[in-house]
Each structure stands twice: as structure tokens, then as C-alpha cells.
DRENDO-1510 file (C-alpha; in Angstrom, 1 decimal, always signed):
<recs>
REC; n; res; u; v; w
REC; 1; MET; +86.5; +74.4; +5.5 .
REC; 2; LYS; +87.0; +72.6; +2.2 .
REC; 3; ARG; +83.4; +71.3; +2.1 .
REC; 4; ARG; +82.1; +74.7; +2.9 .
REC; 5; SER; +84.2; +76.2; +0.1 .
REC; 6; VAL; +82.8; +73.8; -2.4 .
REC; 7; ILE; +79.3; +74.5; -1.4 .
REC; 8; ALA; +79.8; +78.2; -1.5 .
REC; 9; VAL; +81.2; +78.0; -5.0 .
REC; 10; LEU; +78.2; +76.0; -6.1 .
REC; 11; ALA; +75.8; +78.3; -4.4 .
REC; 12; ALA; +77.3; +81.2; -6.4 .
REC; 13; ALA; +77.8; +79.5; -9.7 .
REC; 14; SER; +75.3; +76.6; -10.1 .
REC; 15; VAL; +72.0; +78.1; -11.1 .
REC; 16; LEU; +70.1; +74.9; -11.6 .
REC; 17; GLY; +66.8; +75.5; -13.1 .
REC; 18; LEU; +66.2; +75.8; -16.8 .
REC; 19; SER; +64.6; +79.2; -16.3 .
REC; 20; ALA; +66.2; +79.9; -13.0 .
REC; 21; CYS; +67.0; +83.6; -13.0 .
REC; 22; GLY; +67.7; +86.1; -10.2 .
REC; 23; SER; +67.9; +84.9; -6.7 .
REC; 24; GLY; +65.5; +84.1; -3.9 .
REC; 25; SER; +64.9; +82.2; -0.8 .
REC; 26; PRO; +63.3; +78.8; -0.9 .
REC; 27; SER; +59.6; +78.8; -0.1 .
REC; 28; SER; +57.3; +76.0; +0.8 .
REC; 29; THR; +54.2; +74.9; -1.0 .
REC; 30; GLY; +53.8; +71.9; +1.4 .
REC; 31; GLY; +53.3; +71.6; +5.1 .
REC; 32; GLY; +56.4; +73.3; +6.4 .
REC; 33; SER; +59.9; +72.1; +6.8 .
REC; 34; ALA; +60.3; +68.3; +6.6 .
REC; 35; SER; +62.9; +65.6; +6.7 .
REC; 36; ALA; +62.8; +62.0; +5.5 .
REC; 37; GLY; +62.7; +60.8; +9.1 .
REC; 38; ALA; +59.7; +62.7; +10.1 .
REC; 39; THR; +56.1; +61.4; +9.9 .
REC; 40; GLY; +53.0; +63.3; +9.2 .
REC; 41; GLY; +49.3; +62.5; +9.6 .
REC; 42; GLY; +48.4; +58.9; +8.8 .
REC; 43; ASP; +52.0; +57.8; +9.4 .
REC; 44; LEU; +53.2; +59.4; +6.1 .
REC; 45; THR; +56.9; +60.1; +5.9 .
REC; 46; LYS; +57.6; +63.8; +5.1 .
REC; 47; VAL; +59.9; +64.3; +2.2 .
REC; 48; SER; +61.3; +67.8; +1.2 .
REC; 49; VAL; +61.9; +68.3; -2.5 .
REC; 50; GLY; +63.6; +71.4; -3.9 .
REC; 51; VAL; +62.1; +72.5; -7.3 .
REC; 52; ILE; +61.9; +75.6; -9.5 .
REC; 53; PRO; +58.5; +77.0; -10.4 .
REC; 54; ILE; +58.7; +76.2; -14.1 .
REC; 55; VAL; +56.8; +74.0; -16.6 .
REC; 56; ASP; +59.4; +71.3; -16.2 .
REC; 57; CYS; +58.3; +70.5; -12.7 .
REC; 58; ALA; +54.6; +70.1; -13.4 .
REC; 59; PRO; +54.8; +66.2; -13.0 .
REC; 60; ILE; +55.7; +66.4; -9.3 .
REC; 61; TYR; +52.8; +68.7; -8.6 .
REC; 62; LEU; +50.4; +66.5; -10.7 .
REC; 63; GLY; +51.7; +63.4; -8.9 .
REC; 64; ASP; +51.1; +65.0; -5.5 .
REC; 65; LYS; +47.6; +66.0; -6.6 .
REC; 66; GLN; +46.9; +62.5; -7.9 .
REC; 67; GLY; +48.1; +60.8; -4.7 .
REC; 68; PHE; +51.0; +58.9; -6.2 .
REC; 69; PHE; +53.3; +59.9; -3.4 .
REC; 70; LYS; +50.7; +59.3; -0.7 .
REC; 71; ASP; +50.2; +55.8; -2.1 .
REC; 72; GLU; +53.9; +55.2; -1.4 .
REC; 73; GLY; +53.5; +56.5; +2.2 .
REC; 74; LEU; +55.1; +59.9; +1.4 .
REC; 75; GLN; +54.0; +63.4; +2.3 .
REC; 76; LEU; +55.7; +65.9; +0.0 .
REC; 77; ASP; +57.0; +69.3; +1.2 .
REC; 78; ILE; +57.7; +71.0; -2.1 .
REC; 79; GLN; +60.2; +73.8; -1.6 .
REC; 80; THR; +60.5; +76.3; -4.5 .
REC; 81; ALA; +63.5; +78.5; -5.2 .
REC; 82; THR; +63.2; +81.3; -7.7 .
REC; 83; GLY; +66.9; +81.3; -8.5 .
REC; 84; GLY; +67.8; +77.7; -8.0 .
REC; 85; ALA; +71.3; +78.5; -6.7 .
REC; 86; ALA; +70.4; +77.0; -3.3 .
REC; 87; ILE; +69.4; +73.6; -4.6 .
REC; 88; VAL; +72.6; +71.6; -4.8 .
REC; 89; PRO; +73.9; +73.0; -1.4 .
REC; 90; GLY; +70.4; +72.4; -0.1 .
REC; 91; VAL; +70.6; +68.7; -0.9 .
REC; 92; VAL; +74.2; +68.5; +0.4 .
REC; 93; SER; +73.3; +70.1; +3.7 .
REC; 94; GLY; +70.2; +67.9; +4.1 .
REC; 95; SER; +67.6; +70.8; +3.7 .
REC; 96; PHE; +66.2; +68.9; +0.7 .
REC; 97; ASP; +65.8; +65.1; +0.6 .
REC; 98; PHE; +65.6; +65.3; -3.2 .
REC; 99; ALA; +65.7; +68.1; -5.7 .
REC; 100; PHE; +65.3; +69.0; -9.4 .
REC; 101; SER; +68.2; +70.2; -11.5 .
REC; 102; ASN; +69.4; +70.2; -15.1 .
REC; 103; LEU; +72.0; +67.5; -15.9 .
REC; 104; ILE; +74.9; +69.8; -16.4 .
REC; 105; SER; +74.6; +71.4; -12.9 .
REC; 106; VAL; +74.7; +68.0; -11.3 .
REC; 107; MET; +77.6; +67.0; -13.5 .
REC; 108; VAL; +79.4; +70.1; -12.3 .
REC; 109; ALA; +78.7; +69.3; -8.7 .
REC; 110; LYS; +80.0; +65.8; -9.2 .
REC; 111; ASP; +83.1; +67.1; -11.0 .
REC; 112; LYS; +83.8; +69.3; -7.9 .
REC; 113; GLY; +83.7; +66.3; -5.6 .
REC; 114; LEU; +80.1; +66.2; -4.3 .
REC; 115; ASP; +78.7; +62.7; -4.4 .
REC; 116; LEU; +75.3; +63.1; -6.0 .
REC; 117; LYS; +73.1; +60.8; -8.0 .
REC; 118; PHE; +69.9; +61.1; -10.1 .
REC; 119; VAL; +67.0; +59.0; -8.9 .
REC; 120; ALA; +64.3; +59.9; -11.5 .
REC; 121; ASN; +64.1; +61.7; -14.9 .
REC; 122; GLY; +62.6; +65.1; -15.0 .
REC; 123; VAL; +62.2; +66.5; -18.5 .
REC; 124; SER; +63.4; +65.8; -22.0 .
REC; 125; THR; +63.5; +67.5; -25.4 .
REC; 126; THR; +60.5; +66.9; -27.6 .
REC; 127; GLY; +62.9; +65.7; -30.3 .
REC; 128; GLU; +61.2; +67.9; -32.9 .
REC; 129; LYS; +63.4; +70.6; -34.5 .
REC; 130; GLY; +61.5; +73.9; -34.6 .
REC; 131; ASN; +59.0; +72.6; -32.1 .
REC; 132; ASP; +61.0; +72.2; -28.9 .
REC; 133; VAL; +60.9; +73.8; -25.5 .
REC; 134; GLY; +64.0; +75.8; -26.2 .
REC; 135; GLY; +65.8; +77.4; -29.1 .
REC; 136; VAL; +68.2; +80.1; -30.3 .
REC; 137; VAL; +66.3; +83.0; -31.7 .
REC; 138; VAL; +67.4; +85.9; -34.0 .
REC; 139; PRO; +65.4; +89.0; -34.8 .
REC; 140; ALA; +63.6; +89.5; -38.1 .
REC; 141; GLY; +66.0; +90.5; -40.9 .
REC; 142; SER; +69.1; +88.8; -39.3 .
REC; 143; SER; +71.7; +87.4; -41.6 .
REC; 144; VAL; +71.9; +84.3; -39.3 .
REC; 145; GLN; +70.2; +81.4; -41.0 .
REC; 146; SER; +71.6; +78.4; -39.2 .
REC; 147; ALA; +73.7; +77.4; -36.2 .
REC; 148; LYS; +77.0; +77.8; -38.0 .
REC; 149; ASP; +76.1; +81.5; -38.8 .
REC; 150; LEU; +76.2; +82.2; -35.1 .
REC; 151; ALA; +80.0; +82.1; -35.1 .
REC; 152; GLY; +81.4; +85.4; -34.0 .
REC; 153; LYS; +78.0; +86.6; -32.7 .
REC; 154; THR; +76.9; +87.6; -29.2 .
REC; 155; VAL; +74.4; +85.1; -27.8 .
REC; 156; SER; +72.5; +85.4; -24.6 .
REC; 157; VAL; +72.0; +82.4; -22.2 .
REC; 158; ASN; +70.4; +82.4; -18.7 .
REC; 159; ASN; +73.6; +81.1; -17.1 .
REC; 160; LEU; +77.2; +80.8; -18.3 .
REC; 161; SER; +79.0; +77.4; -18.3 .
REC; 162; ASN; +75.8; +75.4; -18.2 .
REC; 163; ILE; +73.5; +73.5; -20.4 .
REC; 164; GLY; +72.7; +76.4; -22.7 .
REC; 165; ASP; +76.1; +77.4; -23.9 .
REC; 166; THR; +77.3; +73.8; -23.9 .
REC; 167; THR; +74.6; +72.6; -26.3 .
REC; 168; ILE; +74.9; +75.7; -28.5 .
REC; 169; LYS; +78.7; +75.3; -28.9 .
REC; 170; SER; +78.1; +71.7; -29.8 .
REC; 171; VAL; +75.6; +72.3; -32.5 .
REC; 172; ILE; +77.5; +75.2; -34.0 .
REC; 173; GLU; +80.6; +73.0; -34.3 .
REC; 174; LYS; +78.5; +70.2; -35.7 .
REC; 175; ASP; +77.1; +72.6; -38.3 .
REC; 176; GLY; +80.6; +73.7; -39.4 .
REC; 177; GLY; +81.0; +76.8; -37.4 .
REC; 178; ASP; +83.6; +77.9; -34.8 .
REC; 179; PRO; +82.2; +77.5; -31.3 .
REC; 180; GLY; +85.2; +79.4; -29.8 .
REC; 181; SER; +84.3; +82.6; -31.6 .
REC; 182; LEU; +81.0; +83.1; -29.8 .
REC; 183; LYS; +80.5; +85.6; -27.0 .
REC; 184; PHE; +78.0; +84.5; -24.4 .
REC; 185; VAL; +76.3; +87.0; -22.1 .
REC; 186; GLU; +73.8; +86.3; -19.3 .
REC; 187; VAL; +70.3; +87.4; -19.8 .
REC; 188; ALA; +67.3; +86.0; -17.8 .
REC; 189; PHE; +64.8; +84.2; -20.0 .
REC; 190; PRO; +62.0; +86.7; -19.3 .
REC; 191; ASP; +64.2; +89.6; -20.4 .
REC; 192; ALA; +65.6; +87.8; -23.5 .
REC; 193; PRO; +62.9; +88.8; -26.0 .
REC; 194; ALA; +63.4; +92.5; -25.2 .
REC; 195; ALA; +67.2; +92.1; -25.4 .
REC; 196; LEU; +66.7; +90.6; -28.8 .
REC; 197; ALA; +64.3; +93.2; -30.0 .
REC; 198; ASN; +66.5; +96.0; -28.8 .
REC; 199; LYS; +69.6; +94.5; -30.5 .
REC; 200; GLN; +71.5; +94.1; -27.3 .
REC; 201; VAL; +72.4; +90.6; -28.5 .
REC; 202; ASP; +72.6; +89.1; -31.9 .
REC; 203; ALA; +70.8; +86.0; -30.8 .
REC; 204; ALA; +69.1; +84.7; -27.7 .
REC; 205; TRP; +68.7; +81.2; -26.3 .
REC; 206; ILE; +65.2; +81.1; -24.8 .
REC; 207; LEU; +63.0; +78.5; -23.2 .
REC; 208; GLU; +59.2; +78.3; -23.1 .
REC; 209; PRO; +57.0; +80.2; -22.4 .
REC; 210; PHE; +59.3; +83.1; -23.4 .
REC; 211; LEU; +60.3; +81.3; -26.6 .
REC; 212; SER; +56.8; +81.5; -28.0 .
REC; 213; LYS; +56.6; +85.2; -27.1 .
REC; 214; ALA; +59.9; +86.0; -29.0 .
REC; 215; VAL; +58.6; +84.2; -32.1 .
REC; 216; SER; +55.3; +85.9; -31.9 .
REC; 217; GLU; +57.1; +89.2; -31.9 .
REC; 218; GLY; +58.9; +88.4; -35.2 .
REC; 219; GLY; +61.9; +86.3; -33.9 .
REC; 220; LYS; +63.1; +83.3; -35.9 .
REC; 221; ILE; +64.4; +80.1; -34.5 .
REC; 222; VAL; +67.7; +79.3; -36.1 .
REC; 223; SER; +68.7; +76.3; -33.9 .
REC; 224; SER; +66.7; +73.9; -31.7 .
REC; 225; ASN; +69.9; +73.2; -29.8 .
REC; 226; PHE; +68.6; +70.4; -27.6 .
REC; 227; VAL; +67.2; +68.5; -30.5 .
REC; 228; GLU; +70.3; +69.1; -32.7 .
REC; 229; MET; +72.6; +67.8; -30.0 .
REC; 230; SER; +70.4; +64.7; -29.6 .
REC; 231; PRO; +66.7; +64.2; -30.3 .
REC; 232; GLU; +66.7; +62.0; -27.2 .
REC; 233; LEU; +68.4; +64.5; -24.9 .
REC; 234; ASP; +67.3; +64.5; -21.3 .
REC; 235; ILE; +67.5; +68.0; -19.9 .
REC; 236; ALA; +66.9; +67.6; -16.1 .
REC; 237; GLY; +66.0; +65.2; -13.4 .
REC; 238; TYR; +65.6; +64.6; -9.7 .
REC; 239; PHE; +68.7; +63.8; -7.6 .
REC; 240; THR; +69.9; +63.3; -4.1 .
REC; 241; LYS; +73.1; +62.4; -2.2 .
REC; 242; THR; +74.5; +59.0; -2.9 .
REC; 243; ASP; +74.5; +58.5; +0.8 .
REC; 244; THR; +70.7; +58.8; +0.7 .
REC; 245; VAL; +70.4; +56.3; -2.2 .
REC; 246; LYS; +72.5; +53.8; -0.2 .
REC; 247; GLY; +71.4; +54.5; +3.4 .
REC; 248; LYS; +67.7; +55.1; +2.7 .
REC; 249; ALA; +67.1; +52.7; -0.1 .
REC; 250; GLU; +63.5; +52.1; +0.7 .
REC; 251; LEU; +62.7; +55.8; +0.8 .
REC; 252; THR; +64.5; +56.4; -2.4 .
REC; 253; ALA; +62.7; +53.6; -4.1 .
REC; 254; LYS; +59.3; +55.0; -3.0 .
REC; 255; PHE; +60.1; +58.5; -4.2 .
REC; 256; THR; +61.4; +57.1; -7.6 .
REC; 257; ARG; +58.3; +55.0; -8.1 .
REC; 258; ALA; +55.9; +57.9; -7.3 .
REC; 259; MET; +58.0; +60.3; -9.5 .
REC; 260; ASN; +57.9; +57.8; -12.4 .
REC; 261; LYS; +54.1; +57.5; -12.2 .
REC; 262; SER; +54.0; +61.3; -12.1 .
REC; 263; LEU; +56.1; +61.6; -15.3 .
REC; 264; GLU; +53.9; +59.1; -17.1 .
REC; 265; TYR; +50.7; +60.8; -16.0 .
REC; 266; ALA; +52.0; +64.2; -17.1 .
REC; 267; GLN; +53.0; +62.9; -20.5 .
REC; 268; ALA; +49.5; +61.4; -21.0 .
REC; 269; HIS; +47.6; +64.5; -19.7 .
REC; 270; PRO; +49.0; +67.6; -21.4 .
REC; 271; GLN; +46.0; +69.8; -20.6 .
REC; 272; GLU; +46.4; +69.0; -16.9 .
REC; 273; VAL; +50.0; +70.0; -17.2 .
REC; 274; ARG; +49.0; +73.4; -18.6 .
REC; 275; ASP; +46.3; +73.8; -15.8 .
REC; 276; ILE; +48.5; +72.9; -12.9 .
REC; 277; VAL; +51.4; +75.2; -14.1 .
REC; 278; GLY; +48.9; +78.0; -13.4 .
REC; 279; THR; +48.8; +77.1; -9.7 .
REC; 280; TYR; +52.5; +77.5; -9.0 .
REC; 281; THR; +53.7; +80.1; -11.6 .
REC; 282; LYS; +52.4; +83.4; -12.9 .
REC; 283; ILE; +52.1; +82.2; -16.4 .
REC; 284; ASP; +48.6; +83.3; -17.6 .
REC; 285; GLU; +46.1; +81.0; -19.2 .
REC; 286; ALA; +46.5; +82.3; -22.8 .
REC; 287; THR; +50.2; +81.8; -22.7 .
REC; 288; ARG; +49.9; +78.3; -21.1 .
REC; 289; ALA; +47.5; +77.3; -23.9 .
REC; 290; LYS; +50.1; +78.1; -26.6 .
REC; 291; MET; +53.4; +77.1; -25.1 .
REC; 292; ILE; +55.2; +74.0; -26.3 .
REC; 293; LEU; +55.4; +71.3; -23.6 .
REC; 294; PRO; +58.5; +69.2; -23.0 .
REC; 295; ARG; +58.5; +65.4; -23.1 .
REC; 296; TYR; +58.2; +63.7; -19.8 .
REC; 297; ARG; +59.5; +60.1; -19.7 .
REC; 298; VAL; +60.9; +57.7; -17.1 .
REC; 299; GLU; +64.0; +56.3; -18.7 .
REC; 300; PHE; +67.2; +58.3; -19.2 .
REC; 301; ASN; +68.9; +58.0; -22.5 .
REC; 302; LYS; +72.5; +57.1; -21.7 .
REC; 303; ASP; +73.8; +57.8; -25.2 .
REC; 304; ALA; +72.5; +61.3; -25.1 .
REC; 305; PHE; +73.8; +61.7; -21.6 .
REC; 306; LYS; +77.3; +60.8; -22.8 .
REC; 307; THR; +77.0; +63.2; -25.7 .
REC; 308; LEU; +76.2; +66.0; -23.3 .
REC; 309; GLY; +78.8; +65.1; -20.8 .
REC; 310; ASP; +81.5; +64.8; -23.5 .
REC; 311; ALA; +80.6; +68.2; -24.8 .
REC; 312; ALA; +80.7; +69.8; -21.4 .
REC; 313; ALA; +84.2; +68.4; -20.9 .
REC; 314; LYS; +85.4; +69.4; -24.4 .
REC; 315; TYR; +84.3; +73.0; -23.9 .
REC; 316; GLY; +85.7; +73.3; -20.3 .
REC; 317; THR; +82.6; +73.2; -18.2 .
REC; 318; LEU; +83.8; +70.0; -16.7 .
REC; 319; THR; +87.4; +68.8; -16.0 .
REC; 320; LYS; +86.5; +65.4; -17.4 .
REC; 321; ALA; +83.5; +63.6; -19.0 .
REC; 322; PRO; +81.2; +62.1; -16.4 .
REC; 323; ASN; +80.4; +58.4; -16.1 .
REC; 324; ALA; +76.7; +57.7; -16.7 .
REC; 325; GLY; +76.8; +54.8; -14.2 .
REC; 326; ASP; +77.9; +57.1; -11.4 .
REC; 327; LEU; +75.2; +59.6; -11.9 .
REC; 328; LEU; +72.2; +57.9; -13.5 .
REC; 329; PRO; +69.8; +55.5; -11.7 .
</recs>
């Protein structure tokens, strides 16, 4: 009963994707349900991977297309979830062999007693202030000029007690403002530009491609919160159960190698990233051409991980700061 309770809490509270909004059942873009013990045509081992249909997950689609996973003897069954809330419980229950999540969500799961571990990086900040995949936007004419001016304001994030409000509180405090004075409200990223324009919120935290839309409509970026927390911040990665890492070491190594090749390929081929995003999202070509792409890299930055984990503990998202060695590869 205790384990079921923990999973239920996570299913309700852990929306894992960076643009995970709403709810939805997982759907497959591969060859049906799969498990790491099954074999497909040509003696390939089927592996189910839970992802969210956003730009961040482009590398795994590109890697699959390029044959990197097949080269390792793996046949991917990519399962998408529009809301992302099923991803951690899906890994815990064995529905997914591996899955994609932002760092805070896995930190929260670990903090609640679930033994999870990252096996590959997923997506990182560009490191460029004003030119990142996410930012806090205010409408034209706003008195807010910098992060500290957000103190006392109402700011939208896609999920409470997650990577958005944690990083925003951190940069506001770093800039001399009072992070405790903010009021955060949940607004899905696609709805954030309208909420901003209609003055339902004073500021909105938005990720691409919706960030570019908000700016094109007159919004102003007052904080690139990922960059300002750390220009080397890793945002999300691929994870599994620690039992899988230990008990299926060869499978894990194969997945990690293929995923790392996929990350390197995506970083080196930005146009192919934009093209393949159009195959698993509804983002139109014109928007894909203009959106800022994240950085895809293999290595996690442990200093930035510590900065994020310490902030999550400081602001009450976690009961204690996580140990990088327990969670990172």
C-alpha cells in the first residue's frame, strides 16, 4: 500500500516534461508494447522509452532514424505522454524501461523514496542570456525590468514546485529580490502568451516555441532563468530504476551509448532537429524555423546539478539536497 501511495502521489503531482501540460494516455510511435526482455526482428531487443512530444526529445527520434539504437541491438518503442504525469510511475511499474524527465521531477521522486537514476543527459540551457529555450516574459510597458523586480508579482509556470519556480526563485534572490513574495500560478505553456497579453499574470515563464511567440507579440524577456541560475545547467535527462542499471547493466550501457550518439548528432545537425520535430509534434514549419534550440550534450555538469538541487531543497521542493552521485551516471 505504501508503494502504491507514493506512485499515486507522483502520478498526480509530478508532471515531468518541460512543456507537459494537461493529461493524456501514453501512446506508441514504435511497434507496440515492449519490454527489455523481448526480442524483435533480427534478434533486436525491444526497449520501451517514455518521452514527451517536445523539442527536447528530438535526439532520441533522430538517433532511432539514424540507426544508432539498432547498431546496439535495440528496437525502440517510443511511448509519448501528453501530460507526462505517467512517466515516473511508468518506469517504477516497468511499463517503461527508460524515460525522459526534467531533473527536478526525478529529484522529487528520489526524495520520496523511489530508487531512480539518470543514464543519459537529455537537454541543457544554451548558456546565452536572452537567447535561451526558456525565459520569464512581461508585457510591453511593464515596470518589471529585471529578475528582482518580479518580487511581489504573479508569475505563471507550467507546474508548481518544479524546475520553473525553483530556478525563478533562485535568480530573483540572486538579483536582490525577495523570492518568498512571488505568487506562482499554473498556466500551460501554449496558454501563457494569452494570459500575459490579457494581464491575467504579471509575468509568465515560457519555453520554446511559445517563448518566441510571446516575444513576437510584444513581450519582453526579463530573466533567462536557466542561464542565470547556471550557464551550464542541465534541464532534463533519461532515467530508469537503479535495479535496471544494476541488474541489466549491458542493456543500460547499450541504451546510454546510443543515446549519447543521438545527443551528439542532434547538436551537430540543428536543421535535422527542426525537421524531425515536425514528425512528432504539431509545431508548424515556420515556427520550427524560428525557435531557439536547446543544447544537446553528453556530460552532465555536476556543479550546476548541485546548484539546482540545493535551491530545490532551500525553497521546499525537496526535503534535502540530492547527492549527484546517487542520481547521475
